[in-house]
N, C-alpha and C positions, 0 to 999 in steps of 0.2 A: 473863629466862630463861623458857623454856617447857618444860613437861614434860607429856607425854601418855602415859599408861600404861593403855590400855583393852585387856583381853583380848578377842580376837575368837573364839577357839575352843579346845578342848582339844588338847593335844599328841597327835600320832599316835604309836603305839608305835615305828615305824621312823624317826621324825623326830629330827634332831639338835636338842637344846635349846640355843639360844643367844640372847643379847640383844646389841643393838648401840647404841652411843652415837654420835650424829652431832653434830659441832661445825661450825658455819657461821660464818665470819669471815675476816678478812684478816690475813696475816702471823702466823698462829698458830704457836707453837713446838711442833711435833709431838713432838720428843724430850722436852721438858719435860712436856707433857701426859701422854705415856706413862709417864714416870718417876713423876710425882706420882700417877697413878691406880694404878700397880703397887703403890705403898706402901699403898694403901687396900684391897688385896685381903684378903678374909677367908681364914684358913687354919685347919686343924684338922679334927677329925672332922666329917664331913658336908659338907665343902667340897671342891671340885675341885682346889684348889691348896694 
């Protein structure tokens, strides 16, 4: 597993703040990945969902 999280600049005021995860592999079960990651979402005050 590789993870690289280097900030390259500050967010612009008009820029949508989003992050993306990229999975590379064969025969990945997209529905299972989405379901499992959705269960990990933080909720409550200060979080988007």
